[in-house]
DRENMAR-460673 format. One record per atom (N, C-alpha, C, O): residue in one letter; x negated, y, z negated. Coordinates in Angstrom, 3 decimals, padded with zeros to 6 digits. Last residue first. Layout:
// residues N
   residu         xx         yy         zz
        A          X          Y          Z
...
END
This chain:
// residues 69
   residu         xx         yy         zz
        X    051.364    004.403   -053.571
        X    051.598    002.978   -053.328
        X    052.924    002.737   -052.644
        X    053.276    001.590   -052.367
        X    049.398    007.149   -052.369
        X    050.585    006.622   -053.029
        X    050.830    005.163   -052.645
        X    050.535    004.748   -051.524
        X    045.895    007.440   -052.933
        X    046.986    007.239   -051.991
        X    048.202    006.681   -052.722
        X    048.058    005.831   -053.600
        X    043.751    007.528   -054.588
        X    044.757    008.573   -054.761
        X    045.925    008.430   -053.798
        X    046.859    009.230   -053.847
        X    042.080    005.522   -053.863
        X    042.623    005.439   -055.207
        X    043.759    006.459   -055.409
        X    044.613    006.286   -056.277
        X    041.154    006.316   -051.425
        X    042.128    005.222   -051.453
        X    042.776    005.095   -052.818
        X    043.902    004.611   -052.926
        X    039.365    008.314   -052.217
        X    040.538    008.665   -051.420
        X    041.581    007.565   -051.482
        X    042.774    007.851   -051.580
        X    037.395    006.857   -053.586
        X    038.144    007.907   -054.271
        X    039.423    008.248   -053.535
        X    040.462    008.450   -054.164
        X    036.453    005.198   -051.548
        X    037.038    004.605   -052.756
        X    037.879    005.626   -053.484
        X    038.969    005.303   -053.956
        X    035.484    007.138   -049.755
        X    036.540    006.216   -049.350
        X    037.223    005.591   -050.557
        X    038.448    005.469   -050.582
        X    033.453    008.336   -051.265
        X    034.584    009.136   -050.809
        X    035.759    008.230   -050.453
        X    036.900    008.523   -050.809
        X    031.707    006.153   -051.551
        X    032.298    006.766   -052.742
        X    033.526    007.581   -052.365
        X    034.538    007.530   -053.064
        X    031.039    005.765   -048.856
        X    031.698    004.699   -049.603
        X    032.380    005.264   -050.841
        X    033.513    004.891   -051.147
        X    029.780    008.184   -048.304
        X    030.981    007.820   -047.563
        X    031.750    006.725   -048.291
        X    032.980    006.756   -048.337
        X    027.610    007.965   -050.053
        X    028.564    009.059   -050.224
        X    029.861    008.751   -049.506
        X    030.938    009.025   -050.035
        X    026.285    005.780   -048.961
        X    026.825    005.690   -050.316
        X    027.856    006.772   -050.555
        X    028.876    006.521   -051.196
        X    025.555    006.897   -046.489
        X    026.422    005.720   -046.537
        X    027.060    005.562   -047.904
        X    028.245    005.245   -048.003
        X    023.839    008.961   -047.356
        X    025.055    009.273   -046.600
        X    026.046    008.123   -046.649
        X    027.244    008.341   -046.830
        X    021.831    007.417   -048.550
        X    022.572    008.404   -049.337
        X    023.885    008.746   -048.654
        X    024.928    008.814   -049.305
        X    020.887    006.014   -046.356
        X    021.463    005.304   -047.498
        X    022.317    006.235   -048.339
        X    023.403    005.864   -048.783
        X    019.878    008.162   -044.822
        X    020.975    007.330   -044.305
        X    021.657    006.563   -045.432
        X    022.885    006.473   -045.459
        X    017.818    009.055   -046.533
        X    018.914    009.955   -046.164
        X    020.115    009.149   -045.671
        X    021.248    009.426   -046.063
        X    016.160    006.779   -046.548
        X    016.731    007.284   -047.806
        X    017.937    008.183   -047.514
        X    018.965    008.076   -048.183
        X    015.444    006.714   -043.824
        X    016.182    005.602   -044.421
        X    016.866    006.040   -045.714
        X    018.027    005.704   -045.945
        X    013.979    009.077   -043.613
        X    015.207    008.930   -042.832
        X    016.077    007.788   -043.368
        X    017.304    007.886   -043.366
        X    011.834    008.387   -045.291
        X    012.694    009.521   -045.628
        X    014.022    009.427   -044.879
        X    015.078    009.674   -045.461
        X    010.682    006.293   -043.816
        X    011.261    006.024   -045.134
        X    012.200    007.152   -045.552
        X    013.262    006.887   -046.116
        X    009.872    007.698   -041.499
        X    010.806    006.571   -041.410
        X    011.477    006.297   -042.749
        X    012.689    006.094   -042.815
        X    008.053    009.692   -042.615
        X    009.267    010.030   -041.868
        X    010.293    008.892   -041.836
        X    011.469    009.119   -042.121
        X    005.609    009.285   -043.758
        X    006.791    009.135   -044.608
        X    008.108    009.304   -043.852
        X    009.175    009.073   -044.421
        X    003.587    009.887   -041.989
        X    003.758    008.489   -042.376
        X    005.043    008.248   -043.173
        X    005.513    007.113   -043.249
        X    002.983    012.534   -041.364
        X    004.149    011.914   -040.747
        X    004.414    010.468   -041.138
        X    005.381    009.876   -040.659
        X    001.072    014.299   -042.277
        X    000.611    013.119   -041.534
        X    001.756    012.373   -040.851
        X    001.535    011.659   -039.873
        X    003.105    016.758   -042.463
        X    001.647    016.666   -042.481
        X    001.213    015.455   -041.652
        X    001.007    015.579   -040.445
        X    005.791    016.683   -042.605
        X    005.206    017.823   -041.893
        X    003.679    017.791   -041.872
        X    003.040    018.692   -041.328
        X    007.354    014.898   -044.084
        X    006.947    014.549   -042.720
        X    006.400    015.723   -041.921
        X    006.529    015.758   -040.697
        X    008.750    017.386   -046.170
        X    008.590    015.962   -045.884
        X    008.307    015.759   -044.395
        X    008.950    016.378   -043.547
        X    009.237    019.931   -046.977
        X    007.970    019.678   -046.307
        X    007.728    018.222   -045.977
        X    006.633    017.852   -045.554
        X    011.636    020.853   -048.026
        X    010.696    020.161   -048.902
        X    009.318    019.948   -048.297
        X    008.336    019.802   -049.025
        X    012.920    022.333   -045.933
        X    013.022    022.719   -047.348
        X    011.884    022.144   -048.184
        X    011.247    022.860   -048.956
        X    012.309    020.974   -043.549
        X    011.996    022.399   -043.683
        X    011.980    022.842   -045.149
        X    011.127    023.631   -045.554
        X    013.277    018.416   -044.189
        X    011.879    018.597   -043.815
        X    011.457    020.056   -043.987
        X    010.378    020.339   -044.509
        X    015.944    019.016   -044.556
        X    015.168    018.503   -045.682
        X    013.681    018.669   -045.411
        X    012.917    019.024   -046.309
        X    016.611    019.761   -041.949
        X    016.743    020.729   -043.044
        X    015.924    020.305   -044.258
        X    015.289    021.135   -044.909
        X    016.126    017.358   -040.594
        X    015.399    018.569   -040.210
        X    015.455    019.627   -041.314
        X    014.464    020.306   -041.580
        X    017.979    015.591   -041.851
        X    016.529    015.384   -041.944
        X    015.758    016.666   -041.647
        X    014.833    017.016   -042.379
        X    020.556    017.648   -043.424
        X    020.089    016.639   -042.479
        X    018.563    016.524   -042.594
        X    017.935    017.271   -043.344
        X    022.339    018.174   -046.478
        X    021.227    018.518   -045.582
        X    020.868    017.343   -044.668
        X    020.879    016.188   -045.094
        X    024.276    017.623   -048.381
        X    024.679    017.761   -046.985
        X    023.578    018.094   -046.007
        X    023.845    018.280   -044.819
        X    023.634    016.970   -050.898
        X    024.149    018.330   -050.728
        X    024.521    018.615   -049.274
        X    025.016    019.696   -048.954
        X    022.486    014.545   -050.459
        X    023.796    014.561   -051.116
        X    024.457    015.934   -051.003
        X    025.683    016.046   -051.012
        X    020.033    015.412   -049.459
        X    020.958    014.714   -048.569
        X    022.371    014.719   -049.151
        X    023.345    014.879   -048.415
        X    018.914    016.484   -051.811
        X    019.144    017.338   -050.644
        X    020.147    016.712   -049.683
        X    021.015    017.405   -049.151
        X    018.804    014.165   -053.416
        X    019.537    015.355   -053.859
        X    019.871    016.267   -052.685
        X    020.991    016.766   -052.582
        X    017.113    012.492   -051.879
        X    018.512    012.119   -052.123
        X    019.351    013.325   -052.554
        X    020.485    013.484   -052.101
        X    014.719    013.942   -052.099
        X    015.323    013.730   -050.779
        X    016.800    013.384   -050.935
        X    017.645    013.916   -050.215
        X    014.258    013.760   -054.841
        X    014.390    015.076   -054.203
        X    015.085    014.957   -052.846
        X    015.935    015.777   -052.498
        X    014.021    010.953   -055.115
        X    015.077    011.678   -055.815
        X    015.320    013.055   -055.182
        X    016.468    013.464   -055.009
        X    011.698    010.385   -053.760
        X    012.951    009.887   -053.208
        X    014.128    010.638   -053.828
        X    015.113    010.927   -053.149
        X    009.507    013.291   -053.840
        X    010.062    012.043   -054.341
        X    011.350    011.663   -053.619
        X    011.996    012.485   -052.968
        X    006.535    014.564   -052.597
        X    007.996    014.627   -052.525
        X    008.551    013.264   -052.919
        X    008.128    012.228   -052.406
        X    003.808    015.417   -052.282
        X    004.336    014.926   -053.568
        X    005.861    015.055   -053.641
        X    006.407    015.580   -054.611
        X    002.771    015.876   -049.812
        X    003.427    017.009   -050.466
        X    004.076    016.628   -051.794
        X    004.815    017.426   -052.371
        X    001.558    013.438   -049.197
        X    000.885    014.689   -048.817
        X    001.448    015.893   -049.581
        X    000.711    016.808   -049.950
        X    003.384    011.479   -049.879
        X    002.233    011.693   -050.743
        X    001.523    013.007   -050.438
        X    000.946    013.621   -051.336
        X    006.668    011.091   -049.847
        X    005.644    011.860   -049.129
        X    004.497    012.168   -050.089
        X    004.622    013.001   -050.986
        X    007.786    009.483   -051.817
        X    007.977    009.145   -050.411
        X    006.890    009.819   -049.592
        X    006.264    009.187   -048.741
        X    007.489    008.194   -055.034
        X    007.022    009.179   -054.071
        X    007.219    008.652   -052.663
        X    006.863    007.514   -052.357
        X    010.233    007.367   -057.070
        X    009.148    006.913   -056.230
        X    008.767    008.044   -055.262
        X    009.632    008.751   -054.745
END
């Protein structure tokens, strides 16, 4: 799905950058999200937060699976 219509930036592109550890400001600088009309900023920030939350959940599940019983 397109998040930023001004620069044709997709949710997938934002998720990939967030998964690599980029914050909103870095993603904005890299991709151009929210640098024109700004209507996409809230949705982009939500996508980044969801990605971070999912990554933390995945990390927690992986870490708990390796703990000795």
